[in-house]
N, C-alpha and C positions, 0 to 999 in steps of 0.2 A: 800700101799700108794695109789695105783690107785683106789682101792675099796673105801677107805676113801674119796677121792676127789669126787667120783661120787655119793655118798650117797645123798647129797642134791638135785642133779639133779633127781635121781630116786624118791625121795619124792615129788618133784614138779610135776612129770609126773603122779603119782598116785593121787595127790590132784586135778589135772586138770580135772579128770573124774567127780568130784563132782559138778563142776560149770556148770550151764546151760547158754545158750545164752540169749541175750536181748529179742529176740522174745518170747522165752518160759517164761522168768521170768517177763518181764514188759508188753509187748504188749498184750500177751494173757490174763494176769491178768486184765488189764483195759478193754479189749474187753468183757470179761465175765461179768464184773461189769455193763457194759452198754448194756447188752443183745445181744451181737454179738458173733457168734462163728467163729472160723477159718475155712476157706474154702481152698480147694485145688487150687493151681494156675492154670491159663489157660494153660500156658506152663511151665511144671515142669522141671526146669534146674538142679535139684538134681539127675536126672537119668543119669548115665553114664558120658560121656564126652560132653554133649550137651553145657554146659556153655563154655567149652574150645573151642569148635567148633565155637560158636558165636563170641568169642573174636578173634579167628583166622580169621574168615571171615571179621570182622570189620577192623582188621589190614591189611589184604590183600587189601581190597577196599581202605583204606586210603593210603596205600603204592603205589598203582597204580595211585591214583589221584595225590599224591605228585610227583611221577615220571613223569606223563603226563604234569603237570604244573610246572615242575622244572625250566625251562627257564624263565617263567613268574615270578616266585618267586625270582630268582636270579637277573634278570634285574631290578625288582622293588627295590631291596635292593641297587643295584649299582646307580640307579637314585637318591635315597634318600641321598646317600653319597656325591653326586656332588653338 
């Protein structure tokens, strides 16, 4: 019974490998039609965990800013209620 229930899931995983992303199927197609070729990005975030590090850095900076200005944020909300 367990195998029977998981068969549709396995079929969808195998079928997912056949689908390409929007960049590959749409954007590259129209770029080639108009005489433009894809170039490597200036900062390639596909290598390793660079993209995760960028999000971590942005979250850390945002957290420190929110923590630093927490009293200002709270006092402004309290003034609006009165």
